[in-house]
Backbone as CSV, one residue per row, in Angstrom:
resi,resn,N_x,N_y,N_z,CA_x,CA_y,CA_z,C_x,C_y,C_z
1,MET,0.844,-1.203,0.000,0.000,0.000,0.000,0.874,1.246,0.000
2,VAL,0.576,2.196,-0.856,1.333,3.435,-0.929,0.711,4.452,0.020
3,VAL,1.516,5.003,0.900,1.044,5.995,1.855,1.257,7.377,1.268
4,GLU,0.157,8.125,1.092,0.259,9.452,0.511,1.124,10.340,1.388
5,GLY,2.005,11.090,0.771,2.885,11.991,1.500,4.230,11.390,1.838
6,LEU,4.385,10.079,1.641,5.660,9.434,1.920,6.672,9.810,0.844
7,PRO,7.879,10.273,1.229,8.870,10.653,0.208,9.238,9.477,-0.687
8,ARG,9.231,9.706,-1.994,9.615,8.682,-2.961,10.886,9.053,-3.706
9,LEU,11.232,10.327,-3.671,12.457,10.785,-4.305,12.989,11.963,-3.509
10,ARG,14.281,11.909,-3.178,14.873,13.010,-2.414,16.296,13.270,-2.891
11,PHE,16.535,14.480,-3.377,17.883,14.949,-3.681,18.375,15.777,-2.500
12,SER,19.604,15.561,-2.106,20.174,16.325,-0.998,21.575,16.800,-1.357
13,LYS,21.726,18.120,-1.499,23.016,18.748,-1.833,23.687,18.052,-3.021
14,ALA,22.889,17.695,-3.992,23.384,16.899,-5.122,23.876,17.796,-6.259
15,SER,25.048,17.481,-6.759,25.551,18.091,-7.983,25.400,17.070,-9.099
16,ILE,24.857,17.522,-10.231,24.442,16.613,-11.290,25.124,16.972,-12.599
17,GLY,25.567,15.953,-13.301,26.224,16.144,-14.586,26.969,14.886,-14.951
18,PHE,28.024,15.027,-15.746,28.777,13.874,-16.208,30.207,13.952,-15.696
19,VAL,30.759,12.808,-15.335,32.098,12.748,-14.766,33.100,13.437,-15.694
20,GLY,33.914,14.315,-15.123,34.927,15.012,-15.904,34.458,16.331,-16.469
21,ASP,33.156,16.598,-16.395,32.602,17.852,-16.901,32.206,18.768,-15.742
22,THR,32.038,20.027,-16.036,31.504,20.959,-15.052,30.067,20.564,-14.743
23,PRO,29.674,20.534,-13.472,28.292,20.147,-13.136,27.270,21.003,-13.870
24,LEU,26.214,20.354,-14.357,25.120,21.093,-14.976,24.269,21.795,-13.927
25,ILE,24.080,21.109,-12.791,23.235,21.629,-11.720,23.951,21.362,-10.397
26,VAL,23.964,22.325,-9.496,24.669,22.166,-8.228,23.714,22.340,-7.053
27,ASP,24.030,21.625,-5.969,23.307,21.741,-4.697,21.800,21.566,-4.859
28,VAL,21.400,20.503,-5.538,19.971,20.232,-5.740,19.336,19.755,-4.438
29,GLU,18.258,20.417,-4.060,17.440,20.026,-2.912,16.005,19.883,-3.407
30,MET,15.504,18.659,-3.432,14.142,18.455,-3.925,13.606,17.137,-3.405
31,THR,12.336,17.145,-3.011,11.653,15.929,-2.574,10.349,15.791,-3.348
32,VAL,10.056,14.579,-3.784,8.780,14.273,-4.432,8.093,13.209,-3.592
33,ASN,6.877,13.510,-3.142,6.152,12.619,-2.244,5.107,11.793,-2.975
34,ALA,4.726,10.687,-2.367,3.659,9.853,-2.919,2.389,10.673,-3.046
35,GLY,1.698,10.505,-4.161,0.425,11.181,-4.361,0.504,12.590,-4.880
36,GLU,1.686,13.062,-5.250,1.790,14.420,-5.784,2.524,14.426,-7.117
37,ILE,2.249,15.472,-7.886,2.910,15.686,-9.162,3.796,16.919,-9.027
38,VAL,5.068,16.746,-9.309,6.023,17.851,-9.252,6.522,18.115,-10.662
39,GLY,6.513,19.363,-11.052,6.957,19.749,-12.381,8.374,20.280,-12.379
40,LEU,9.068,20.049,-13.473,10.429,20.554,-13.667,10.486,21.235,-15.024
41,THR,10.840,22.518,-15.031,10.857,23.279,-16.269,12.170,24.037,-16.406
42,GLY,12.397,24.567,-17.573,13.639,25.281,-17.871,13.904,25.208,-19.360
43,ARG,14.803,26.035,-19.825,15.068,26.092,-21.259,15.730,24.800,-21.755
44,SER,15.719,24.587,-23.047,16.308,23.393,-23.645,17.811,23.341,-23.385
45,GLY,18.310,22.144,-23.098,19.736,21.927,-22.928,20.296,22.330,-21.581
46,ILE,19.425,22.685,-20.640,19.921,23.170,-19.354,20.155,22.056,-18.341
47,GLY,19.616,20.849,-18.612,19.884,19.719,-17.724,18.668,19.023,-17.170
48,LYS,17.487,19.299,-17.711,16.263,18.683,-17.182,16.298,17.159,-17.341
49,THR,16.623,16.703,-18.544,16.666,15.258,-18.791,17.770,14.596,-17.977
50,THR,18.902,15.271,-17.819,19.993,14.708,-17.013,19.553,14.529,-15.568
51,LEU,18.816,15.499,-15.026,18.315,15.364,-13.657,17.351,14.184,-13.562
52,LEU,16.486,14.035,-14.550,15.523,12.938,-14.533,16.236,11.591,-14.616
53,ARG,17.239,11.494,-15.462,17.986,10.243,-15.596,18.800,9.952,-14.327
54,THR,19.205,10.990,-13.632,19.877,10.791,-12.346,18.895,10.236,-11.322
55,ALA,17.677,10.763,-11.321,16.640,10.252,-10.422,16.343,8.781,-10.703
56,ALA,16.429,8.396,-11.983,16.150,7.007,-12.375,17.312,6.067,-12.075
57,GLY,18.441,6.620,-11.649,19.604,5.786,-11.352,20.451,5.472,-12.554
58,LEU,20.201,6.144,-13.682,20.972,5.886,-14.895,22.265,6.693,-14.929
59,ILE,22.318,7.777,-14.159,23.508,8.608,-14.034,23.774,8.820,-12.553
60,SER,25.028,8.702,-12.142,25.379,8.919,-10.742,25.558,10.410,-10.461
61,THR,25.240,10.816,-9.237,25.503,12.197,-8.848,27.008,12.420,-8.757
62,LEU,27.447,13.649,-9.019,28.857,13.993,-8.870,29.204,14.187,-7.402
63,SER,28.221,14.644,-6.638,28.366,14.775,-5.181,26.974,14.844,-4.592
64,GLY,26.889,14.718,-3.274,25.589,14.703,-2.632,24.899,13.363,-2.804
65,THR,23.625,13.297,-2.476,22.905,12.023,-2.503,21.564,12.147,-3.209
66,VAL,21.103,11.017,-3.702,19.743,10.896,-4.220,19.173,9.588,-3.704
67,GLU,18.040,9.660,-3.021,17.338,8.482,-2.520,16.064,8.324,-3.315
68,CYS,15.813,7.120,-3.792,14.675,6.887,-4.669,13.945,5.612,-4.271
69,CYS,12.708,5.763,-3.787,11.863,4.616,-3.426,12.561,3.684,-2.443
70,CYS,13.334,4.241,-1.549,14.070,3.397,-0.626,14.443,4.196,0.611
71,THR,14.975,3.481,1.595,15.547,4.122,2.766,17.046,3.943,2.690
72,GLU,17.762,4.472,3.665,19.213,4.351,3.643,19.666,2.897,3.762
73,SER,18.794,2.038,4.309,19.213,0.657,4.553,18.669,-0.329,3.526
74,THR,17.813,0.120,2.609,17.250,-0.803,1.626,17.303,-0.205,0.241
75,ARG,17.372,-1.072,-0.745,17.372,-0.641,-2.140,15.939,-0.595,-2.654
76,ALA,15.734,0.182,-3.701,14.418,0.238,-4.322,14.056,-1.139,-4.878
77,GLU,12.800,-1.506,-4.733,12.349,-2.773,-5.280,12.429,-2.749,-6.804
78,ARG,12.584,-3.935,-7.365,12.596,-4.033,-8.819,11.268,-3.546,-9.391
79,GLY,11.338,-2.666,-10.370,10.124,-2.140,-10.984,9.488,-0.989,-10.238
80,ALA,10.127,-0.494,-9.159,9.538,0.578,-8.358,9.591,1.934,-9.064
81,ILE,10.482,2.064,-10.046,10.653,3.324,-10.760,10.204,3.149,-12.200
82,GLY,9.241,3.948,-12.612,8.773,3.932,-13.992,9.318,5.139,-14.740
83,LEU,9.809,4.924,-15.942,10.396,6.006,-16.736,9.720,6.093,-18.093
84,ILE,9.238,7.288,-18.422,8.728,7.563,-19.765,9.742,8.482,-20.424
85,PRO,10.660,7.929,-21.233,11.697,8.772,-21.840,11.121,9.670,-22.920
86,GLN,11.847,10.720,-23.247,11.380,11.677,-24.238,11.150,11.014,-25.592
87,ARG,12.007,10.055,-25.943,11.855,9.350,-27.217,11.052,8.067,-27.084
88,LEU,10.432,7.863,-25.932,9.469,6.811,-25.633,10.051,5.409,-25.554
89,GLY,10.956,5.031,-26.454,11.577,3.712,-26.378,10.636,2.567,-26.694
90,LEU,9.663,2.795,-27.554,8.729,1.731,-27.932,9.328,0.854,-29.023
91,VAL,8.877,-0.398,-29.071,9.281,-1.313,-30.133,8.321,-1.090,-31.293
92,GLN,8.775,-0.345,-32.279,7.889,0.188,-33.303,7.173,-0.884,-34.122
93,HIS,7.820,-2.001,-34.404,7.202,-3.002,-35.276,6.325,-3.983,-34.510
94,GLN,6.228,-3.796,-33.179,5.405,-4.683,-32.369,4.088,-4.012,-32.005
95,SER,3.162,-4.801,-31.497,1.818,-4.307,-31.192,1.794,-3.467,-29.919
96,VAL,0.676,-2.775,-29.738,0.457,-2.017,-28.507,0.513,-2.952,-27.302
97,GLY,-0.170,-4.099,-27.394,-0.182,-5.048,-26.285,1.199,-5.536,-25.925
98,TYR,2.005,-5.837,-26.921,3.373,-6.299,-26.682,4.171,-5.245,-25.938
99,ASN,4.075,-3.998,-26.387,4.838,-2.926,-25.758,4.415,-2.693,-24.315
100,VAL,3.123,-2.735,-24.062,2.640,-2.462,-22.707,3.009,-3.584,-21.749
101,ILE,2.925,-4.824,-22.217,3.213,-5.944,-21.318,4.690,-5.985,-20.919
102,LEU,5.549,-5.291,-21.681,6.957,-5.195,-21.277,7.086,-4.510,-19.925
103,GLY,6.150,-3.596,-19.626,6.162,-2.953,-18.318,5.863,-3.933,-17.202
104,ALA,4.950,-4.853,-17.451,4.618,-5.862,-16.445,5.807,-6.763,-16.158
105,LEU,6.610,-7.008,-17.170,7.765,-7.895,-16.992,8.854,-7.266,-16.120
106,ALA,8.731,-5.947,-15.853,9.725,-5.287,-15.000,9.741,-5.872,-13.597
107,LYS,8.603,-6.423,-13.156,8.531,-7.030,-11.824,8.434,-8.549,-11.884
108,ALA,8.640,-9.112,-13.066,8.539,-10.562,-13.229,9.812,-11.255,-12.773
109,SER,9.725,-12.574,-12.667,10.910,-13.353,-12.323,11.883,-13.315,-13.489
110,LEU,13.137,-13.664,-13.221,14.143,-13.667,-14.277,13.772,-14.630,-15.395
111,LEU,13.166,-15.757,-15.037,12.761,-16.741,-16.044,11.665,-16.174,-16.939
112,GLN,10.661,-15.538,-16.312,9.577,-14.945,-17.090,10.096,-13.841,-17.998
113,THR,11.017,-13.030,-17.480,11.564,-11.936,-18.264,12.381,-12.451,-19.441
114,ALA,13.229,-13.458,-19.179,14.122,-13.973,-20.215,13.351,-14.571,-21.384
115,PHE,12.236,-15.235,-21.066,11.477,-15.914,-22.126,10.160,-15.211,-22.448
116,SER,9.977,-13.985,-21.899,8.758,-13.206,-22.145,7.518,-14.061,-21.903
117,LEU,7.387,-14.548,-20.659,6.296,-15.440,-20.289,5.406,-14.776,-19.241
118,PRO,4.588,-13.825,-19.619,3.722,-13.165,-18.641,2.637,-14.108,-18.138
119,ASN,2.283,-13.971,-16.858,1.207,-14.797,-16.316,-0.139,-14.087,-16.510
120,ARG,-1.186,-14.699,-15.994,-2.528,-14.153,-16.217,-2.679,-12.788,-15.559
121,VAL,-2.098,-12.619,-14.376,-2.193,-11.328,-13.682,-1.569,-10.217,-14.532
122,MET,-0.426,-10.514,-15.127,0.243,-9.521,-15.981,-0.584,-9.213,-17.219
123,ARG,-1.174,-10.230,-17.802,-2.001,-10.009,-18.998,-3.233,-9.180,-18.665
124,ASP,-3.848,-9.468,-17.504,-5.016,-8.689,-17.090,-4.631,-7.237,-16.819
125,ALA,-3.478,-7.039,-16.163,-3.014,-5.683,-15.871,-2.717,-4.924,-17.155
126,THR,-2.184,-5.634,-18.137,-1.899,-5.012,-19.434,-3.189,-4.559,-20.107
127,ARG,-4.182,-5.415,-20.085,-5.479,-5.052,-20.691,-6.079,-3.840,-19.985
128,ASP,-6.013,-3.826,-18.657,-6.596,-2.714,-17.895,-5.862,-1.400,-18.179
129,ALA,-4.536,-1.468,-18.307,-3.753,-0.254,-18.568,-4.052,0.291,-19.954
130,ILE,-4.173,-0.601,-20.930,-4.486,-0.161,-22.289,-5.872,0.472,-22.332
131,GLU,-6.808,-0.100,-21.591,-8.151,0.465,-21.518,-8.119,1.843,-20.854
132,ALA,-7.301,1.984,-19.820,-7.228,3.250,-19.075,-6.740,4.402,-19.942
133,VAL,-5.890,4.109,-20.921,-5.389,5.183,-21.795,-6.196,5.285,-23.088
134,GLY,-7.313,4.547,-23.148,-8.231,4.683,-24.278,-7.773,4.048,-25.569
135,LEU,-7.015,2.954,-25.479,-6.498,2.323,-26.695,-6.921,0.854,-26.834
136,SER,-8.028,0.491,-26.214,-8.456,-0.913,-26.265,-8.624,-1.413,-27.690
137,ASP,-9.083,-0.527,-28.584,-9.294,-0.935,-29.969,-8.002,-1.001,-30.766
138,LYS,-6.877,-0.637,-30.139,-5.582,-0.646,-30.824,-4.640,-1.714,-30.265
139,THR,-5.134,-2.593,-29.401,-4.277,-3.542,-28.704,-3.397,-4.354,-29.648
140,LEU,-3.947,-4.783,-30.758,-3.214,-5.638,-31.693,-2.560,-4.854,-32.832
141,GLU,-2.704,-3.533,-32.790,-2.158,-2.706,-33.873,-0.678,-2.430,-33.652
142,SER,0.082,-2.404,-34.725,1.505,-2.098,-34.632,1.702,-0.641,-34.210
143,VAL,2.651,-0.407,-33.305,2.889,0.929,-32.767,3.240,1.923,-33.866
144,ASN,3.960,1.470,-34.893,4.386,2.405,-35.935,3.229,2.911,-36.799
145,ARG,2.022,2.412,-36.552,0.855,2.888,-37.283,0.024,3.871,-36.450
146,LEU,0.488,4.175,-35.250,-0.233,5.078,-34.351,0.256,6.510,-34.514
147,SER,-0.585,7.444,-34.101,-0.188,8.850,-34.085,0.795,9.091,-32.930
148,GLY,1.417,10.269,-32.934,2.346,10.598,-31.864,1.683,10.600,-30.498
149,GLY,0.465,11.149,-30.422,-0.249,11.161,-29.152,-0.601,9.766,-28.673
150,GLN,-1.010,8.900,-29.597,-1.330,7.520,-29.230,-0.086,6.779,-28.747
151,GLN,1.050,7.043,-29.369,2.279,6.392,-28.931,2.665,6.826,-27.515
152,ARG,2.418,8.085,-27.187,2.695,8.544,-25.826,1.775,7.850,-24.829
153,ARG,0.547,7.590,-25.236,-0.364,6.852,-24.357,0.143,5.429,-24.136
154,VAL,0.681,4.822,-25.176,1.246,3.474,-25.027,2.384,3.496,-24.001
155,ALA,3.244,4.510,-24.076,4.361,4.605,-23.138,3.868,4.797,-21.709
156,ILE,2.801,5.565,-21.533,2.238,5.758,-20.201,1.608,4.461,-19.697
157,ALA,0.892,3.747,-20.575,0.297,2.462,-20.182,1.380,1.465,-19.781
158,ARG,2.499,1.477,-20.498,3.622,0.582,-20.162,4.135,0.885,-18.755
159,ALA,4.196,2.168,-18.406,4.623,2.532,-17.055,3.553,2.190,-16.018
160,MET,2.281,2.393,-16.371,1.181,2.097,-15.447,1.148,0.629,-15.044
161,VAL,1.317,-0.243,-16.041,1.201,-1.676,-15.769,2.334,-2.155,-14.858
162,GLN,3.400,-1.398,-14.843,4.515,-1.678,-13.936,4.145,-1.354,-12.491
163,ASN,3.129,-0.479,-12.328,2.667,-0.025,-11.018,3.824,0.520,-10.172
164,PRO,4.537,1.502,-10.688,5.700,2.016,-9.964,5.294,2.897,-8.786
165,GLN,6.210,3.049,-7.844,6.004,3.997,-6.749,6.330,5.416,-7.218
166,LEU,7.269,5.513,-8.153,7.705,6.799,-8.683,7.654,6.747,-10.202
167,LEU,7.007,7.733,-10.812,6.926,7.820,-12.265,7.689,9.062,-12.714
168,LEU,8.643,8.867,-13.617,9.458,9.943,-14.158,9.082,10.123,-15.622
169,ALA,8.574,11.298,-15.973,8.070,11.530,-17.330,8.824,12.686,-17.965
170,ASP,9.493,12.410,-19.080,10.315,13.411,-19.757,9.590,13.934,-20.989
171,GLU,9.041,15.144,-20.878,8.349,15.794,-22.000,7.235,14.909,-22.573
172,CYS,6.437,14.304,-21.692,5.385,13.413,-22.189,4.235,14.174,-22.841
173,LEU,4.250,15.505,-22.742,3.205,16.300,-23.376,3.688,16.989,-24.645
174,GLY,4.931,16.765,-24.996,5.491,17.422,-26.164,4.811,16.991,-27.453
175,GLU,4.643,17.932,-28.360,4.117,17.673,-29.698,2.699,17.098,-29.694
176,LEU,1.937,17.387,-28.636,0.555,16.937,-28.581,-0.380,18.116,-28.821
177,ASP,-1.532,17.834,-29.450,-2.534,18.878,-29.563,-3.155,19.119,-28.191
178,ALA,-3.851,20.225,-28.033,-4.363,20.634,-26.723,-5.302,19.589,-26.110
179,GLU,-6.184,19.010,-26.929,-7.135,18.028,-26.407,-6.420,16.788,-25.891
180,THR,-5.458,16.269,-26.656,-4.719,15.085,-26.222,-3.891,15.393,-24.983
181,ALA,-3.300,16.581,-24.927,-2.520,16.967,-23.750,-3.399,16.980,-22.507
182,ARG,-4.617,17.491,-22.630,-5.543,17.499,-21.489,-5.835,16.078,-21.018
183,GLU,-6.011,15.169,-21.965,-6.313,13.779,-21.603,-5.138,13.141,-20.870
184,ILE,-3.912,13.417,-21.323,-2.738,12.868,-20.665,-2.593,13.467,-19.266
185,ILE,-2.857,14.762,-19.133,-2.788,15.414,-17.824,-3.804,14.796,-16.867
186,ASP,-5.027,14.563,-17.339,-6.041,13.924,-16.497,-5.587,12.542,-16.058
187,LEU,-4.910,11.829,-16.952,-4.411,10.502,-16.624,-3.325,10.580,-15.554
188,LEU,-2.421,11.537,-15.673,-1.379,11.718,-14.658,-1.992,12.058,-13.305
189,ARG,-2.996,12.921,-13.306,-3.677,13.269,-12.057,-4.292,12.039,-11.411
190,SER,-4.897,11.189,-12.244,-5.514,9.967,-11.730,-4.475,9.035,-11.119
191,LEU,-3.320,8.912,-11.771,-2.267,8.033,-11.246,-1.794,8.523,-9.876
192,ALA,-1.677,9.844,-9.724,-1.245,10.392,-8.443,-2.344,10.256,-7.389
193,ARG,-3.569,10.618,-7.760,-4.677,10.647,-6.800,-5.161,9.245,-6.429
194,ASP,-5.367,8.396,-7.433,-6.003,7.099,-7.199,-5.010,5.980,-6.918
195,HIS,-3.785,6.122,-7.409,-2.784,5.071,-7.226,-1.645,5.494,-6.299
196,GLY,-1.670,6.739,-5.848,-0.659,7.202,-4.904,0.734,7.310,-5.482
197,MET,0.860,7.385,-6.808,2.193,7.502,-7.404,2.780,8.876,-7.134
198,ALA,4.075,8.907,-6.933,4.812,10.163,-6.962,5.243,10.378,-8.405
199,ILE,5.005,11.564,-8.930,5.280,11.821,-10.345,6.152,13.063,-10.480
200,LEU,7.252,12.907,-11.195,8.112,14.032,-11.559,8.050,14.160,-13.067
201,VAL,7.539,15.281,-13.541,7.329,15.463,-14.976,8.121,16.662,-15.486
202,VAL,8.886,16.438,-16.537,9.648,17.503,-17.198,8.787,18.095,-18.306
203,ASP,8.703,19.413,-18.335,7.958,20.097,-19.385,8.617,21.448,-19.609
204,HIS,8.961,21.760,-20.859,9.627,23.029,-21.123,8.663,24.200,-21.156
205,ASN,7.353,23.925,-21.042,6.332,24.964,-21.076,5.932,25.346,-19.643
206,PRO,6.455,26.450,-19.092,6.178,26.799,-17.693,4.727,27.167,-17.434
207,VAL,4.030,27.684,-18.440,2.617,28.028,-18.257,1.793,26.761,-18.086
208,ARG,2.020,25.795,-18.950,1.241,24.560,-18.899,1.537,23.760,-17.638
209,VAL,2.790,23.624,-17.273,3.142,22.745,-16.168,2.532,23.234,-14.855
210,ARG,2.330,24.552,-14.738,1.757,25.098,-13.517,0.250,24.847,-13.415
211,THR,-0.387,24.401,-14.502,-1.823,24.154,-14.461,-2.173,22.819,-13.814
212,PHE,-1.221,21.902,-13.697,-1.589,20.585,-13.175,-0.636,20.029,-12.129
213,CYS,0.470,20.702,-11.864,1.420,20.191,-10.876,1.160,20.798,-9.500
214,ASP,1.430,20.014,-8.451,1.293,20.513,-7.082,2.398,21.502,-6.744
215,ARG,3.587,21.235,-7.253,4.722,22.140,-7.079,5.523,22.140,-8.375
216,VAL,6.225,23.248,-8.622,7.034,23.361,-9.828,8.409,23.905,-9.472
217,PHE,9.428,23.266,-10.033,10.798,23.748,-9.889,11.293,24.194,-11.266
218,GLN,12.179,25.159,-11.257,12.727,25.674,-12.502,14.248,25.645,-12.456
219,LEU,14.850,25.239,-13.565,16.305,25.285,-13.694,16.701,26.634,-14.260
220,ARG,17.553,27.336,-13.524,18.088,28.616,-13.979,19.593,28.598,-13.754
221,GLY,20.339,28.797,-14.807,21.791,28.701,-14.678,22.162,27.297,-14.246
222,HIS,22.847,27.197,-13.108,23.225,25.889,-12.572,22.419,25.541,-11.324
223,SER,21.294,26.218,-11.126,20.526,26.029,-9.892,19.112,25.539,-10.172
224,LEU,18.600,24.761,-9.231,17.210,24.321,-9.248,16.480,25.099,-8.167
225,ILE,15.482,25.876,-8.561,14.799,26.728,-7.593,13.292,26.548,-7.718
226,PRO,12.555,26.765,-6.623,11.090,26.731,-6.725,10.604,27.828,-7.661
227,PHE,9.586,27.509,-8.442,9.029,28.512,-9.349,8.473,29.647,-8.507
228,ASP,8.877,30.890,-8.800,8.626,31.990,-7.881,7.391,32.813,-8.189
229,GLU,6.496,32.274,-9.025,5.268,32.992,-9.294,4.102,32.322,-8.577
230,GLU,3.008,33.046,-8.472,1.828,32.469,-7.851,1.349,31.289,-8.686
231,PRO,0.949,30.181,-8.041,0.500,29.015,-8.811,-0.749,29.319,-9.617
232,ALA,-0.792,28.738,-10.810,-1.972,28.906,-11.663,-3.123,28.073,-11.121
233,ASP,-4.329,28.383,-11.576,-5.499,27.606,-11.195,-5.417,26.246,-11.865
234,ARG,-5.271,25.178,-11.058,-5.118,23.845,-11.621,-6.499,23.235,-11.874
235,GLY,-7.239,23.836,-12.787,-8.548,23.341,-13.155,-8.494,22.592,-14.466
236,SER,-9.600,22.597,-15.167,-9.675,21.825,-16.406,-9.155,22.591,-17.609
237,THR,-8.915,23.910,-17.431,-8.501,24.705,-18.572,-7.004,24.636,-18.768
238,LEU,-6.599,24.283,-19.953,-5.179,24.205,-20.288,-4.841,25.331,-21.252
239,PRO,-3.948,26.251,-20.864,-3.621,27.347,-21.767,-3.103,26.835,-23.100
240,LEU,-3.537,27.457,-24.166,-3.077,27.072,-25.494,-1.856,27.911,-25.816
241,VAL,-0.691,27.319,-25.623,0.561,28.020,-25.830,1.317,27.362,-26.953
242,LYS,1.688,28.116,-27.941,2.460,27.547,-29.048,3.841,27.192,-28.533
243,GLU,4.285,25.954,-28.788,5.536,25.469,-28.252,6.567,25.288,-29.325
244,ASP,7.834,25.472,-28.937,8.936,25.038,-29.781,9.115,23.556,-29.585
245,SER,9.856,22.911,-30.453,10.118,21.485,-30.293,10.977,21.268,-29.083
246,ALA,10.800,20.092,-28.407,11.522,19.803,-27.173,12.978,19.585,-27.453
């Protein structure tokens, strides 16, 4: 059971970047709790994706600490962290169902994973996740025949079926029309509210991210700071802002 408000991600005095390079971000202090959505914004190339990949454990901090879905004495459980990368990482020539069930295998036994042998529970969870993102009629369709918005839904369903404690989403609203973006935002809200997930979402659009996140941080220079404007009304209205490519 996920307890709302329990920390799922904590950066403490963390410097982030690549070994041998000048840190992209220094002295990061940030906590993401169960049941909340935290936004991360900033201009392109400033280090948003690097911070997200550090949270996922794909890049080590240069200094300081990052705790993710664990305590100091225990490691995160397998499958506890869900990642929706900016380029989605879908298997283009395979079906929607195939791609989504890969998320279920994140918590499967090594034997099941090696031979792609999902059990009935995994298959049922896959069906439910595909239904939740509105793609039940596309289950057997090849991903490369879907629109960009539909492919993003597949990536979210893949993360949902994993049932992670922490969901990391990198520009999951990029290149979507306003209606599809609203649907994805509603889905993220549901995951936080109904499933108690902690969600950290990167979005280069500061106006949009403030409409649905509980808190927003902004990268400026080499620092991560709380967004210093009054929070927008997080209702159903999504500002229509023309975006540059991510």
